ZANU-639383 format. One record per residue: chain; x, y, z of N, C-alpha, C in turn; residue number from 1. Coordinates in steps of 0.2 Angstrom, whole numbers, plus 5000, padded with zeros to 4 digits. Layout:
<recs>
 mol n_xx n_yy n_zz ca_xx ca_yy ca_zz c_xx c_yy c_zz seq
   A    X    Y    Z     X     Y     Z    X    Y    Z NUM
...
</recs>
This chain:
<recs>
 mol n_xx n_yy n_zz ca_xx ca_yy ca_zz c_xx c_yy c_zz seq
   A 5022 4996 4893  5021  4998  4901 5026 4993 4905   1
   A 5029 4996 4910  5034  4992  4914 5030 4987 4918   2
   A 5033 4981 4918  5030  4975  4922 5035 4973 4927   3
   A 5034 4972 4933  5039  4969  4938 5037 4962 4940   4
   A 5042 4958 4941  5041  4951  4943 5042 4950 4951   5
   A 5037 4947 4954  5038  4945  4961 5035 4939 4962   6
   A 5039 4934 4966  5037  4928  4967 5035 4924 4960   7
   A 5028 4922 4960  5026  4919  4954 5021 4923 4950   8
   A 5021 4930 4951  5016  4934  4947 5020 4940 4945   9
   A 5016 4944 4941  5018  4950  4938 5014 4956 4941  10
   A 5017 4962 4942  5014  4968  4944 5014 4973 4938  11
   A 5009 4975 4935  5009  4979  4930 5001 4982 4929  12
   A 5001 4988 4925  4994  4991  4924 4990 4987 4920  13
   A 4993 4982 4916  4988  4978  4912 4988 4971 4914  14
   A 4991 4970 4920  4991  4963  4922 4986 4962 4927  15
   A 4984 4956 4929  4979  4954  4934 4980 4958 4940  16
   A 4975 4960 4944  4976  4964  4950 4980 4961 4955  17
   A 4985 4965 4958  4989  4964  4964 4986 4967 4970  18
   A 4985 4964 4975  4982  4966  4981 4988 4967 4986  19
   A 4989 4973 4989  4993  4974  4995 4989 4974 5001  20
   A 4987 4969 5004  4982  4969  5009 4986 4966 5016  21
   A 4984 4970 5021  4986  4968  5028 4984 4972 5033  22
   A 4988 4974 5038  4986  4979  5043 4990 4985 5043  23
   A 4987 4990 5046  4991  4997  5046 4997 4996 5050  24
   A 4997 4994 5056  5003  4993  5061 5003 4986 5064  25
   A 5009 4983 5065  5009  4977  5067 5008 4977 5075  26
   A 5002 4978 5077  5000  4979  5084 5001 4973 5088  27
   A 5000 4967 5086  5001  4961  5090 5001 4955 5085  28
   A 5005 4950 5087  5005  4944  5083 4999 4941 5081  29
   A 4994 4941 5086  4988  4938  5085 4984 4942 5080  30
   A 4984 4948 5080  4980  4952  5075 4983 4951 5068  31
   A 4990 4951 5068  4993  4951  5062 4992 4944 5058  32
   A 4992 4938 5062  4991  4932  5059 4983 4931 5057  33
   A 4979 4934 5061  4972  4933  5060 4970 4937 5053  34
   A 4973 4943 5052  4971  4946  5046 4975 4943 5040  35
   A 4981 4941 5041  4985  4938  5036 4981 4931 5034  36
   A 4978 4927 5038  4975  4921  5037 4969 4923 5032  37
   A 4965 4928 5034  4959  4929  5030 4961 4932 5023  38
   A 4966 4936 5023  4968  4938  5016 4971 4932 5012  39
   A 4974 4928 5015  4977  4922  5012 4972 4917 5009  40
   A 4967 4916 5013  4961  4911  5011 4957 4914 5005  41
   A 4956 4921 5006  4952  4924  5001 4955 4925 4994  42
   A 4961 4927 4995  4965  4928  4988 4967 4922 4985  43
   A 4968 4916 4989  4969  4910  4986 4962 4907 4982  44
   A 4957 4908 4985  4950  4906  4982 4949 4910 4976  45
   A 4950 4916 4976  4949  4921  4970 4954 4922 4965  46
   A 4960 4918 4967  4966  4918  4962 4968 4926 4961  47
   A 4969 4929 4967  4971  4936  4967 4979 4936 4969  48
   A 4983 4940 4966  4990  4940  4968 4990 4945 4974  49
   A 4994 4942 4979  4993  4945  4986 5000 4946 4989  50
   A 5001 4952 4991  5007  4954  4995 5005 4957 5002  51
   A 5007 4954 5007  5005  4956  5014 5009 4962 5016  52
   A 5005 4967 5019  5008  4973  5021 5007 4974 5029  53
   A 5012 4977 5032  5012  4979  5039 5017 4983 5041  54
   A 5016 4988 5045  5021  4993  5047 5024 4991 5054  55
   A 5031 4991 5055  5034  4990  5061 5034 4996 5065  56
   A 5034 5002 5062  5034  5009  5066 5030 5014 5062  57
   A 5025 5017 5066  5022  5023  5063 5025 5029 5065  58
   A 5030 5031 5062  5034  5037  5064 5031 5043 5064  59
   A 5026 5044 5059  5022  5050  5058 5015 5050 5061  60
   A 5015 5052 5067  5008  5051  5071 5006 5058 5073  61
   A 4999 5059 5074  4997  5065  5076 4999 5067 5083  62
   A 4999 5062 5088  5000  5063  5095 5006 5060 5097  63
   A 5010 5062 5102  5015  5059  5106 5013 5053 5109  64
   A 5007 5052 5111  5004  5046  5114 5002 5041 5109  65
   A 5002 5042 5103  4999  5037  5098 5004 5031 5098  66
   A 5000 5025 5097  5004  5019  5097 5008 5019 5090  67
   A 5014 5017 5091  5019  5017  5085 5020 5010 5082  68
   A 5020 5005 5086  5022  4998  5083 5027 4995 5087  69
   A 5029 4989 5085  5033  4985  5089 5041 4986 5088  70
   A 5042 4990 5083  5049  4992  5082 5052 4987 5076  71
   A 5058 4989 5074  5061  4986  5068 5062 4978 5070  72
   A 5065 4976 5075  5067  4969  5076 5061 4965 5077  73
   A 5056 4967 5081  5050  4962  5082 5046 4963 5076  74
   A 5046 4968 5073  5041  4969  5067 5044 4965 5061  75
   A 5050 4964 5060  5053  4960  5055 5052 4953 5057  76
   A 5052 4951 5063  5050  4944  5065 5043 4942 5063  77
   A 5038 4947 5064  5031  4946  5062 5031 4945 5055  78
   A 5034 4949 5051  5033  4949  5044 5036 4943 5041  79
   A 5042 4941 5044  5045  4934  5042 5040 4928 5043  80
   A 5037 4928 5049  5032  4923  5050 5027 4923 5045  81
   A 5024 4929 5044  5018  4929  5039 5021 4926 5032  82
   A 5027 4929 5030  5030  4927  5024 5031 4919 5023  83
   A 5033 4916 5028  5034  4909  5028 5028 4905 5029  84
   A 5024 4907 5033  5018  4903  5035 5013 4903 5029  85
   A 5012 4909 5026  5007  4910  5020 5010 4910 5013  86
   A 5017 4909 5013  5021  4909  5007 5019 4915 5002  87
   A 5019 4921 5005  5018  4927  5002 5023 4932 5002  88
   A 5024 4936 4997  5029  4942  4998 5026 4947 5003  89
   A 5030 4951 5006  5028  4956  5011 5031 4963 5009  90
   A 5028 4968 5012  5030  4975  5011 5029 4978 5017  91
   A 5034 4983 5019  5034  4987  5024 5037 4994 5023  92
   A 5036 4999 5027  5039  5005  5025 5045 5007 5030  93
   A 5049 5011 5027  5055  5013  5031 5055 5020 5032  94
   A 5058 5023 5037  5058  5030  5038 5065 5033 5039  95
   A 5070 5028 5039  5077  5030  5040 5082 5026 5036  96
   A 5087 5029 5033  5091  5026  5028 5094 5019 5031  97
   A 5096 5020 5038  5099  5014  5041 5094 5008 5041  98
   A 5088 5009 5040  5083  5003  5040 5083 4999 5034  99
   A 5086 5002 5028  5085  4999  5022 5087 4992 5021 100
   A 5094 4991 5023  5097  4984  5022 5094 4979 5026 101
   A 5092 4981 5032  5089  4976  5037 5082 4974 5034 102
   A 5078 4979 5032  5072  4977  5030 5072 4973 5023 103
   A 5077 4974 5019  5078  4971  5013 5079 4963 5013 104
   A 5082 4961 5019  5083  4954  5021 5077 4950 5021 105
   A 5071 4954 5023  5065  4950  5024 5060 4952 5019 106
   A 5059 4958 5017  5054  4961  5013 5055 4961 5006 107
   A 5050 4960 5002  5051  4959  4995 5050 4966 4991 108
   A 5046 4970 4995  5045  4977  4993 5046 4982 4998 109
   A 5050 4987 4997  5051  4992  5002 5047 4999 5000 110
   A 5043 5001 5005  5038  5007  5004 5041 5013 5007 111
   A 5041 5018 5003  5043  5025  5006 5037 5029 5007 112
   A 5036 5031 5013  5030  5034  5015 5029 5041 5011 113
   A 5023 5043 5011  5022  5049  5007 5026 5055 5009 114
   A 5026 5057 5015  5030  5063  5018 5037 5062 5017 115
   A 5040 5056 5015  5047  5055  5015 5049 5054 5008 116
   A 5045 5054 5003  5047  5052  4996 5052 5057 4992 117
   A 5053 5062 4995  5058  5067  4992 5064 5067 4996 118
   A 5065 5063 5001  5071  5063  5006 5076 5059 5002 119
   A 5081 5062 4999  5086  5059  4994 5090 5054 4997 120
   A 5092 5055 5003  5096  5049  5006 5092 5043 5008 121
   A 5086 5044 5009  5082  5038  5011 5080 5034 5004 122
   A 5079 5038 4999  5077  5035  4992 5083 5031 4990 123
   A 5089 5034 4990  5095  5031  4988 5097 5025 4992 124
   A 5096 5025 4998  5097  5019  5002 5093 5013 5001 125
   A 5086 5015 5000  5081  5010  4998 5083 5007 4991 126
   A 5085 5012 4986  5086  5010  4979 5092 5005 4979 127
   A 5097 5006 4983  5103  5002  4983 5102 4995 4985 128
   A 5096 4993 4989  5094  4986  4990 5093 4982 4984 129
   A 5091 4985 4979  5089  4982  4973 5082 4979 4973 130
   A 5078 4980 4979  5072  4978  4980 5067 4982 4976 131
   A 5061 4980 4975  5055  4984  4972 5054 4990 4977 132
   A 5054 4996 4975  5052  5002  4979 5046 5005 4977 133
   A 5041 5005 4982  5035  5008  4981 5035 5015 4985 134
   A 5033 5020 4981  5033  5027  4983 5025 5029 4984 135
   A 5023 5031 4990  5017  5034  4991 5017 5041 4988 136
   A 5012 5043 4984  5012  5050  4982 5010 5054 4988 137
   A 5014 5059 4989  5012  5064  4995 5005 5068 4994 138
   A 5002 5069 4999  4996  5073  4998 4997 5080 4996 139
   A 5003 5082 4996  5005  5089  4994 5008 5089 4987 140
   A 5009 5084 4983  5012  5084  4977 5007 5082 4971 141
   A 5008 5085 4966  5004  5084  4960 5007 5077 4957 142
   A 5003 5074 4953  5005  5068  4949 5011 5069 4945 143
   A 5011 5074 4941  5017  5075  4936 5024 5075 4940 144
   A 5023 5078 4946  5030  5079  4950 5033 5072 4952 145
   A 5029 5067 4952  5031  5060  4954 5037 5058 4949 146
   A 5037 5061 4943  5042  5059  4939 5049 5060 4942 147
   A 5050 5066 4946  5056  5067  4949 5058 5062 4954 148
   A 5053 5059 4957  5054  5054  4962 5057 5047 4959 149
   A 5054 5046 4953  5056  5040  4949 5063 5041 4947 150
   A 5064 5047 4944  5071  5048  4941 5076 5048 4947 151
   A 5075 5050 4953  5079  5049  4958 5081 5042 4960 152
   A 5076 5038 4960  5077  5031  4961 5081 5028 4956 153
   A 5079 5029 4950  5083  5027  4944 5090 5029 4944 154
   A 5092 5035 4946  5099  5037  4946 5103 5034 4951 155
   A 5099 5031 4956  5103  5028  4961 5104 5020 4960 156
   A 5102 5018 4953  5103  5012  4951 5097 5007 4951 157
   A 5091 5009 4953  5085  5005  4953 5079 5007 4949 158
   A 5077 5003 4944  5072  5004  4940 5065 5001 4942 159
   A 5066 4997 4948  5060  4993  4950 5056 4997 4955 160
   A 5051 5002 4951  5048  5007  4955 5040 5006 4954 161
   A 5036 5006 4959  5029  5007  4959 5027 5013 4962 162
   A 5022 5016 4959  5019  5022  4963 5012 5020 4966 163
   A 5011 5024 4971  5004  5023  4975 5001 5029 4976 164
   A 4995 5029 4973  4990  5035  4974 4987 5035 4981 165
   A 4986 5040 4984  4983  5040  4991 4979 5047 4992 166
   A 4977 5051 4987  4973  5057  4988 4978 5063 4989 167
   A 4975 5069 4988  4978  5075  4989 4974 5079 4995 168
   A 4978 5083 4998  4975  5087  5003 4969 5092 5000 169
   A 4964 5092 5003  4958  5097  5000 4955 5101 5006 170
   A 4958 5106 5008  4957  5110  5013 4959 5107 5020 171
   A 4956 5108 5025  4959  5106  5032 4955 5099 5033 172
   A 4959 5094 5036  4957  5087  5038 4953 5084 5032 173
   A 4955 5084 5026  4951  5081  5021 4956 5079 5015 174
   A 4954 5074 5012  4958  5071  5006 4953 5070 5000 175
   A 4955 5071 4994  4951  5070  4988 4955 5066 4983 176
   A 4952 5062 4980  4956  5058  4975 4954 5061 4968 177
   A 4959 5063 4964  4958  5066  4957 4959 5060 4952 178
   A 4954 5058 4949  4954  5052  4945 4959 5053 4939 179
   A 4961 5059 4937  4965  5061  4932 4973 5059 4934 180
   A 4974 5059 4940  4980  5057  4943 4982 5050 4941 181
   A 4977 5045 4940  4979  5038  4938 4982 5038 4931 182
   A 4979 5042 4927  4981  5041  4920 4988 5045 4919 183
   A 4989 5050 4923  4995  5054  4922 5001 5050 4925 184
   A 5000 5046 4931  5005  5042  4933 5006 5036 4929 185
   A 5001 5033 4926  5002  5027  4922 5006 5029 4916 186
   A 5006 5036 4914  5010  5038  4908 5017 5039 4910 187
   A 5019 5038 4916  5026  5038  4919 5029 5031 4918 188
   A 5025 5026 4915  5028  5020  4913 5030 5016 4920 189
   A 5026 5016 4925  5027  5012  4931 5021 5009 4933 190
   A 5021 5003 4936  5014  5001  4939 5012 5005 4944 191
   A 5005 5006 4944  5002  5010  4949 4997 5007 4954 192
   A 4998 5008 4960  4993  5005  4965 4989 5010 4968 193
   A 4983 5009 4970  4978  5014  4973 4977 5012 4980 194
   A 4980 5016 4985  4979  5015  4992 4972 5018 4994 195
   A 4967 5013 4993  4960  5015  4994 4959 5017 5002 196
   A 4962 5013 5006  4962  5014  5013 4963 5021 5015 197
   A 4970 5023 5014  4972  5030  5016 4969 5036 5012 198
   A 4966 5034 5007  4962  5040  5003 4956 5041 5007 199
   A 4954 5037 5011  4948  5038  5015 4949 5042 5022 200
   A 4955 5043 5023  4958  5047  5029 4955 5054 5030 201
   A 4954 5056 5036  4952  5063  5037 4958 5065 5042 202
   A 4964 5067 5039  4970  5069  5043 4968 5073 5049 203
   A 4970 5071 5055  4969  5075  5061 4962 5076 5062 204
   A 4958 5072 5059  4950  5073  5060 4948 5072 5067 205
   A 4951 5068 5071  4949  5067  5078 4953 5071 5083 206
   A 4956 5076 5080  4960  5080  5085 4967 5078 5086 207
   A 4967 5072 5090  4974  5069  5091 4975 5063 5087 208
   A 4971 5062 5082  4972  5056  5078 4968 5057 5071 209
   A 4969 5053 5066  4966  5053  5060 4959 5050 5060 210
   A 4954 5053 5057  4948  5050  5056 4947 5047 5050 211
   A 4942 5044 5048  4941  5040  5042 4934 5039 5040 212
   A 4933 5036 5034  4927  5035  5031 4927 5028 5028 213
   A 4928 5023 5032  4929  5016  5029 4923 5013 5026 214
   A 4917 5016 5027  4911  5014  5024 4911 5015 5016 215
   A 4915 5019 5014  4916  5021  5007 4921 5017 5003 216
   A 4925 5012 5007  4930  5009  5004 4929 5005 4997 217
   A 4923 5002 4997  4922  4998  4991 4920 5002 4985 218
   A 4916 5007 4985  4915  5011  4979 4921 5015 4977 219
   A 4925 5018 4982  4931  5021  4980 4936 5017 4977 220
   A 4937 5011 4979  4942  5006  4976 4939 5004 4969 221
   A 4933 5003 4968  4930  5002  4962 4932 5007 4957 222
   A 4931 5014 4959  4933  5019  4955 4940 5019 4953 223
   A 4944 5017 4957  4952  5017  4956 4953 5011 4951 224
   A 4950 5006 4952  4951  5000  4947 4948 5002 4940 225
   A 4943 5006 4940  4940  5008  4933 4945 5011 4929 226
   A 4951 5013 4932  4956  5017  4928 4961 5012 4925 227
   A 4961 5006 4926  4965  5001  4923 4972 5001 4926 228
   A 4973 5000 4933  4979  5000  4936 4981 4993 4939 229
   A 4987 4994 4942  4991  4987  4944 4987 4984 4949 230
   A 4984 4988 4954  4981  4985  4959 4979 4989 4965 231
   A 4978 4986 4971  4975  4990  4977 4979 4989 4983 232
   A 4978 4994 4988  4981  4993  4994 4976 4994 4999 233
   A 4974 4989 5003  4969  4989  5008 4971 4986 5014 234
   A 4969 4989 5020  4970  4987  5026 4964 4985 5030 235
   A 4965 4980 5034  4959  4977  5038 4961 4976 5045 236
   A 4956 4974 5049  4957  4973  5056 4951 4969 5059 237
   A 4953 4964 5064  4947  4960  5066 4942 4965 5070 238
   A 4944 4970 5073  4939  4975  5076 4941 4982 5075 239
   A 4940 4985 5069  4942  4991  5067 4941 4997 5073 240
   A 4936 4997 5076  4935  5002  5081 4940 5001 5087 241
   A 4943 4996 5088  4948  4995  5093 4955 4995 5091 242
   A 4956 4996 5084  4963  4996  5081 4967 5002 5084 243
   A 4973 5000 5085  4978  5005  5088 4980 5011 5083 244
   A 4979 5010 5077  4981  5015  5072 4976 5015 5066 245
   A 4973 5020 5064  4969  5021  5058 4964 5016 5058 246
   A 4961 5015 5063  4955  5011  5063 4949 5013 5059 247
   A 4948 5020 5059  4942  5023  5055 4943 5021 5048 248
   A 4949 5020 5045  4950  5018  5038 4950 5011 5036 249
   A 4951 5007 5041  4951  4999  5040 4945 4996 5040 250
   A 4944 4991 5035  4938  4987  5035 4939 4981 5040 251
   A 4933 4978 5042  4933  4972  5046 4936 4966 5042 252
   A 4939 4962 5045  4941  4956  5041 4935 4952 5039 253
   A 4930 4952 5042  4924  4949  5040 4922 4951 5033 254
   A 4923 4957 5031  4921  4960  5025 4926 4958 5019 255
   A 4932 4955 5020  4937  4954  5015 4934 4950 5009 256
   A 4931 4944 5011  4928  4940  5005 4924 4944 5000 257
   A 4919 4947 5003  4914  4951  4999 4917 4956 4995 258
   A 4921 4960 4998  4925  4966  4995 4929 4964 4990 259
   A 4933 4959 4991  4938  4956  4986 4935 4953 4980 260
   A 4929 4949 4981  4926  4946  4976 4923 4951 4971 261
   A 4921 4957 4973  4918  4962  4969 4924 4965 4965 262
   A 4929 4967 4969  4935  4970  4966 4938 4966 4961 263
   A 4939 4960 4962  4943  4955  4957 4939 4955 4951 264
   A 4932 4954 4951  4928  4954  4945 4928 4960 4941 265
   A 4928 4966 4945  4928  4972  4941 4935 4973 4938 266
   A 4940 4971 4941  4947  4972  4938 4947 4968 4931 267
   A 4945 4961 4932  4945  4957  4926 4941 4960 4920 268
   A 4935 4963 4922  4931  4966  4917 4934 4972 4913 269
   A 4937 4976 4917  4940  4982  4915 4946 4980 4910 270
   A 4950 4976 4912  4956  4974  4908 4954 4970 4902 271
   A 4949 4966 4902  4947  4963  4896 4944 4968 4891 272
   A 4941 4973 4894  4939  4978  4889 4944 4982 4886 273
   A 4950 4983 4890  4955  4987  4887 4959 4983 4882 274
   A 4959 4976 4883  4963  4972  4879 4959 4972 4872 275
   A 4953 4973 4872  4948  4972  4866 4948 4979 4862 276
   A 4951 4984 4865  4950  4990  4861 4955 4991 4856 277
</recs>
């Protein structure tokens, strides 16, 4: 199985859990630093490998009036501050080829959003940075089709690939997670992350924004970890009901310690079992 090195830890399906934890959008420096501090404290106490996540631009929104973020320049400044103050790797998503090089100067992992993972020019630009590239599996693709995405990145000269499961469209305004997808994508020999946050989304469920089911985050995340994967993607907010983007899917920062303590223990249990088989 492929294992990727980042900072002082390894990302792999048989390695201790990696958490990509942070905010949906970098809506303000105060929110960003508050969420980062809680993740930093909790992951340090539980010895969880942590990468901070935050988006500088939410280019794919339901409404023209939806909040998009601070933009590239201000967003990268926020991410750099988190990286330096908490001594943690950071991940953000890009939407245009021209953003790849600038983002690679700050970020340790570049994420390609689900709806853009087949955009060849974007994939090639990201691959050429030689950074770790994480691809969100689109809601409209099957797990086996992600092999084509990996090969496209490999052909562009980059084998540092992570796949991220986030559910599939199931009728209108609904997503469902097929547990078989985890095993299928693990067989593609890359680390697999489960985006438990966005798998709870109800796309367009509020009419002009996405709805969500954050109350089910913990059981869904546990189900994903039971498949023996590299880790999880979880977003939080100090007050999810007032979050400017995807609040219905985000957990409260107050929940982070309880949630992560259970998930870390489960991950250790599952991987110990697998090692003993």
